[in-house]
N, C-alpha and C positions, 0 to 999 in steps of 0.2 A: 833669214829664217830657212831652215832646211826642210823644204816642203815635202820631200819624199818620206820624212818620218812623221808626217801629220795625216791624220785621217781626213778624208774629203770634207771640206767645209759644206759643199752642196749636199752631200749625203747626210750630214748632221741636220741641216736645216729642213730638208725633205722629211727626214724621220720625225722631227719635232712637229712639223706642220700637218703632215699627212696622216701620221700614226700616233696622235696624241693618246689614243686609247691603249696603245701598246706600252706606254711608259711603265706600267706596273708588271708587265710580263717578265717571267724569269729569264734572265740571260746569263750564259755562262761566260765569265771573263776569259778573254783570250790571253794566252801566254805572252809574256813580253818578248819583243823582237830586239836583237842586239842593236845597240846605239853606235853610230859611226864614231870612231875614235876612242871608244871605251876600252879600258884595259882590265885585266884580272877578272875577278868574279862579280863584275858590275851587274846590277839588275837590268832587265830589259825594259823597253818602252811598251806600255799598254796603249796609251794614246796621248796626244797633245793638242791643244787648241789655242788659238789667238783670240783677242777680243773681237776681231771682225768675224770670226767663226761663230760667235754667239750673238752677233747682231749689232755690235758697237764698233763701227769703223773708226779707227784712230784712237781707240780707247786704251785703258790700262786696267789690270786686275788689281784689287785691293782686298784686304781682309775684312769680311763682314763684322768681325768682332770690334774692329776699330771704327766702324761706321763710315758714313758718307758726308757728314756735316762739314768736315774739312778734310783735306788730303793727308792721310796718315803716312803715306809713302811706304806702307807695309803691305805686302801681298799675303794671301792666305785663303783658307776655306773652312767650312764646318762640314762634317760628314758623320753619318751614322753607319757607314759601311756599305750602303746602298746608293744613297744620293749625296753628291758633293755640291754644296752651296758656296758660290763665290760672288764677289761684288765686282762690277765692271762699270766704268764710266770714263768721261773725258776730263782732262785737266784744263782749267781756266785760272791761271795764276795758282793761288792756294785753294782754289775752289774745286770740288769734284762734282761736275755737273752731268746730267743725263744718267745719274746713278741707277743701276738696275741689278737686283738680285737674280742670279741664274742658277737653276738646278740642273745638274749634269748626272747622267747614269754612270756610276763608277766602273761598270763593266766595259763600256765601249766609248764613253765620252759624249753619247748623244744628248742633245738638249731636251730636257723634259719640260721646262717652262722658264718664263721670264716675268718678273714683276717690278714696277717702279719702286725705288728705294731712296727717294730724295730726303734730305735732312735727317737721316737716321743717325743718332748719336752713337749707338753701339748695339751689339747683339750678344746673346749668350753663346758660350763656346760649345754647348751641347744642345741637340734637339730635346724638346719636351713635348710628350704626347704626339710625336710625329711632326712637330712644328718648330720652325726657327722663330725665336722670341726676341724682338728688338724694341727700342724705345726712341721717342723724339722728345725734345724739350728738356733743357736743364736750367734755362733762365726763366724768370717770371714765376708764375704760380701753378702752372699745370704742366703735365707731361702726358704723353700718349704711349700706349703699348701697341706694337704692330706685330702680328703673327703671320707667317707664311707656311702653308702646308707643304711639307717636303715632297709629296707625291704629285700634287696637282699644281702647286704654285699659287693657290687661292689665298688671298691676303685678307686680313681683317684688322680694323683699327678701333680702339676704344680708349676713353679717357682713364688714366690712372687715378687711383684714389688719393694720391699725394704726389708732389713733385719729386722727381727721381734725380739722384746725382750719380748713381752707378747701379749697373744691373748685370747679373751673371746667372748661369744655369749649371746644375749639377744633379746627377742621379734622378732626373725627372722632376726637378723642382726649380722655381724661379726665386732668386734672391735679389732684393732691391734695397738700396740705401736712400733714405729720405733726405731731402733738402732740410738743412738746419735753419730754423727760425730763431729770432732773438728770444732767449730764455729757455729754449728747448734743448734736450739732449740729443746727440746723434742716435739715429734708430735704423735698424736693419730689420727687414720683414722677409719671411718665406711663405710662399703660396703658389698660385697658379697665375697664368696670363690674365685670367678674368678676375681673380681676387688675389692681389699681391700679398696680402697679409692673412690669407686663410688659415695657415698653419700656426704662425706665431710672429710676434714683433718683440724685439729686444732694444733696450737703450744702454748706452755706454756713458760712463762718467768722465767725459772728456772735458778738458779745460780750454780747448781751442774756441776761439770766437768765430761766428759764422763767416767773417770776412777774412779768415786766415789765408795766407799767401799759398799754402799747400792745398791742392784739391784732394779731397778724400778718395780713397781707393777701396774696392771691395774684391776679395778673392775667395774662391772655394776650392782651389786645387789640392790634390793629395790628401783629402779626407779631413781637412780642418778649415774652418772659416776665419778669415782675417779682415779686419777693418782698420784702416790707417787714416788718421786725419791730419798728419803732419807733426803733431806733438805727442801722440800716443798711438800704440798699437794694441788692439783688442782681439783676442782669439775667442772663438765661440764654437760650440758644438753644432754641427750642420743639421742634426736630427731634431734637437730640442731648442736650439738657440741659447742654451745656457752659456754664460761667460766662463771660459776656462781659465784664462789669466789675462793680465794686461800690463803694459808698461806705459805709465803716464806720470804726471807730477807726483813726487819730486824726481822720478826716474824716467825722464822723457825719452821717447824713442820714435822712430819712423822706419819706413821701408821694411816692413815684415814680409819675408819671402819664404814659403814652405818648400822644403826639399821633398824628394820622393818618398821618404820614410815618415813624413808628417812633422818632423822637427822644423823650427822656424829660425831663420837668421834675422836678427834685429840689430838696427843701428841705433846706438845710444847717443843722445844729443844733449846739448845744454838747453835747459828749459827757457832761458832768456833769449836764446838764438837757435832755432832749429837747424840753421846752416852749420853750426859748430859741432863737429863730431867729437865725442869723448871716449868712444870705444864701441865694442860690438859683443854680441853673445848669441849662442844657439840655445833655444828653449824647446824642451820636449812638449808634447801635446798636453801633458797634465800640469805644465807650468814649471817643471824642474829645469833648472839652468844646467845644461850639459857642459857648457864651456863659456868662459868669458875672458875678455882682455881689454885693457886700457889702451891698447894700440890704436891709433887713428887710421891704420890701414884697413880697408874694407875689402874682404873677399866676397864677391857677389856673383857666383857662377850662375849663368842662365840654365845650365843643365846640372842638377845636383842630385846625384844618385850614390851616396856613400854606403860603404859596408859598415856593419855594426862592430866589426873587429878592429878596424883601423882608426888611428887618431883623427879627430875632426880638424879640418883646416879653418883657422880663424886668425885674423890679423897676420902676423908673420910667423906663425908657429902651428904645430900640431898638438892638439889637446885630447886627453882621455877624460870621459865624464867624471865629475866630482873631484878631479885633481886640478888645483889652480895653477899649477906649474906646467909649462909646455914640455912635451916629450922631446921636441927639437925646435930650433928656430932658424930662420933664414931671413935676414934683414933685406935681402934683394928682392923679396916678393912684392915689390911695389914699383911703379914707374919712376924712373929718374926724371927730375925736373930740369930741363935745359935752362941755362942761365939767362936766355933771352925771353923766358916766359914768366910773367908775373901775374898778380891779381887773382881773379877767380879761377883762370885756367891752371895756374900754378897750384892753387889750393886743391882743385880737382885731382891733378896728377899725383900730388903728394899724399893723397888718401886712397887712390884707386889701386886695388891689388891686381895682380896679373892673371889670377885664376878665372878662366871662362867656362870651365866644366870640371865636375868631380865625377869620376866614373869608377866606382868600386874603391879600390885602394890607391887610385892614381888621380892626380890633379893635372889638368891640361892648362898650360900657361902660354900667354902671348905678350911679348914685349914690343909695343909699336915703336919705341924709341930706337931699338936696335934691329927691328925687323926680324925677330927670331920667335920661334915657338919651341916649347919643350914640355917635358913631362916630369912630374915630381912623384917619388914613391912616398905616400903618406905614412907608411910604417917607419920609415927611416929618415925622411927629409932629404934623401939623396936624389940627384937628377938622373933620370933614366935615359933620356936622349934630349938632344938639342939640335936645331938646324935653322938655317935662314928661311924666312917665309915672309913674303910681302903681301900675301892675300888674307884678308880678314874672314873669319868663319866662326860658326857656332856648331855645337853638337845637336843633331836632330833626332838620333836614335842610337841605341846601344844594343848590340848583339854579341854577347859574350865579351870578349876584348876588343871587338871591332866597332868603333864609333863612326857614325856617319856624319861627316863634316859638310856643312853647306854655308854658302855665302854669296856675295855678288859675282865672285869669280871662281868659286870652289864648289864641287860636288864629288866627294870621294869618301872612301872608307879606309880608316887607318887602324893598326894594331896599337892600342894606347900604351902597351908596355914596351914596344920596340920603336914605334914611330913609322914603321914600314907602311907603304901604301899597299892596301889589299886590293882595292879597285879604284877606278877613276873615270868620270864621265866629263867630257868638255862641255861647259855650260853653253857655249856658243851654239851647240847642237839644237838647243831649244829656241833660242832667239839670239841673233848676233849683232844687235844694234847697241849693246853696251849700256842700255838704260838702267839696269840693275846696279850699276856702280853708284847711281844717285839714289836708288830706292832699295828696299830690303826684301829679299825672297823669303820663303818659308818652306820647311820640310816637316810633313806630318805623317806618322805611321798609323794607318787605319787597318786593323786586322792584318792581312797579308799584303796589302797594298801600301805604297808610299806615294803621297801627294806632294809634288814639287811645284810650288806656285811662284811665278815671277811676274814682273810688271807686264810683260808681253806674251806670257804663255802660262798655261796651267797643264800639268802632265801627271799621268799616273805611271809609276814604275812598279814592275813586278817581276818575279823570277822568270827566267828564260826556259 
């Protein structure tokens, strides 16, 4: 660990213990300081902390959204632009013990509070009424709602009105999926932490049995609600709960993922076997199918911000809305299957597309088989650039044509149209033990700050 880039741990703890009443005072964020080894126009370091700095010696940071019930191996945080809330604890096999939610002042990293967080299944991605909203209990007949005040750390627990299988938060509301009982239909409610169904509850016409092998998922990103139970995808209006559209028997589907324009990528499956892929489509918020293909190649970018003018990437081609024929095709947009790989691994590779991000009119591709990364012009289907790359990464933010790539060994900005590196920060600057090669870091943009979370450090980057 590069200690001179880190604010004093003692100062942090003294601030938290001696000046608890100062936590809400206005602090002006300090400008970022240049990071050792950084190149180009890299952001500077505002502050960085280790688990021991926040009171958990030998601990690791984790994403509160993923909970503490088991080890998610994913780092992360929740923030409203003032307080950064992260989860920290110790590993004991696959168990995450001594789990603690920690609130940090985003301006200088000072510790505002700590509160126990054992057995948390998950938390909402946004604060609601100044509180982090989490839940416990997915098995059995009861669940609990846990709230933590973002300013003081004061926590409160109450019984939920129904067993919960999924919870998320968006725009000041709490959304929760009900556990399905025999003979009942899947239900999602919107309300508050005190009354989960205060606003509305909606049911979906699912044909999945309660013991389906796929766990249901609930998403509220990018202005549209999505409920997925493994055999059907159901879209609903976040304000009213109205069902907007669905894909279920006889058109079974799963894995609905919304892009930043509200359109949803849907994986079409065989109703008799949800593991068998028969194609994919992109559906607009009103249910209009913008593009569809029978190709079993799935493009599922984790960062999906397309332009309205460019063709949509689907399967092995580019499609324009309402036109069933692709503008261009490229059969190499899928991993090659080595001859020594068979069974489920081969099936996964044969359907897994190379696109990990869509940024405007450019798709970023990674081929792990050839250890190369490249970019595709969605307007023409032509390759813009290609190069060797052995380091896995995702896109965390997009500023014009400059995408921030982050991963276990990567933190850099690249020009997506040329592939040139605009800036680069060596990740060993934050922690040099290499533990993030086995776990996953996270990069979040919060107003003008960027939060870079790793297993052994959490840092705020800002302009120098």
